[in-house]
N, C-alpha and C positions, 0 to 999 in steps of 0.2 A: 531275839530281835532287832538287840542291838549292837551285835557281832556281825562282821562283816559271812560272806558269804564260803571263802573259803574254809574258816572257825569254826561257824555251822557243819559245814561238811565234815572235816577232822571229830566233832564232839557227838554227830549224828554217828558213825560211822564205829567209835567207839563204842557210844550204850548198844549197836545192832545185836553185838551178840549175847546181851543182858535181857534184849523177848525175845516173851515165849509165846507161842501161836498156836492157840486149841480150835479147834474146829471140828463142830458139831452136823453131821450129817445122816443121812438114813444108808443103810445097805443097800445097793440096786438088786442084790442075789444071796445064795445062803451059800455059805462055804464056810473052810476053816483057814485059819490065817494066824499064825504064829502063837498058834497055842487054844486057841480060841475059836467056838463056835457061832457062827454067825448065822441067823435068819435075815432073811431079804427083809426088809423094811425094818428092820433092829434099828435103836439108834447106837450111832458107834463116835469115840471121840477118838482126835488124832493129836500128839503134839509136834509138835513142829514136824509135823505129819508123818511121824509112826500110830501106829495104830495104839490104842492101851485102854479103850472102856467099847464094851457092847452091852446094850439091855434095852430094856421096852419102857424106862421112866428117864424123863428127860431130866430132871431136878437131881436126881439117882447122881446120873452119868456128868452134869455140869458139875455137881463136887467131887465128883472122883480125878475131873479134871484139872477143878482149882488144887487141886492137891498135887497133882504130877507137877504141873505146873512150877509151883511153889510161891502162888498168887500170895500170898500173904504175906509173903518176905519181899513183895514190890512194892513201888507206890501209887501209881495209876495203873488201872482192871477196865480198856474198852471194851465193849459188846458191841459189835455189828449184827443186827439182825435182818435175817434175808426175807425173801419179798414174801416168803408165804408163811410167816413169821407175824400175826397182830401183835399190836402198840401193847393190847393189855397181855397178852404172853413175854413181851418183851421187859416191861416192866414187872413181869413175876420175876421173871431170871435178874434183873438188876437187883430187885429185891433179896433176892435167894446169892447174888454176889457179893450183895453185900455186908450179909450175914453170915457167909461165910469169909469174910474178907472188910474186919471193922474200923482196921485206922487206915483205907488203901480209900484213894478216891475214885470211884465208878462212875463212869461215861457209859453212855446207851447211846448208839448213832443208828438211823438206817440207812444199812449195809444195801439191803436190795439183791442180795448178789441170790442166782437162783439156785444151785445145788446143795446149799448151807446152812442150814437153821441161823448159827452160829457163828461169826466167828471171833474169837477172845483175845487179846493183847494184855500179857501182862508185862511191865515195865518196871 
């Protein structure tokens, strides 16, 4: 906050490639993609837009995606929970992330997004 606008812009541009973005949503139809069989309604996990996980258990998908993102090597993990996720569910996921990433700061935000249960940023 003490730096000027240009210094902040340069710092943010340097940090941007280090940010990993996880998206957790549900498949809208059954399909095969990149060697994965995906059932309609299944939970799917994407890292930086690339599909890496699918299954029926949210906790398992979140753990897998944190591992793919190497979140344990980052400083801050921010969880944005979607419109259809209850606060209790989001707090459960926050506790799970904190368990997987005990040395990191884990933040929880109401993102209100429509199509993604969670968007998780690790930086």
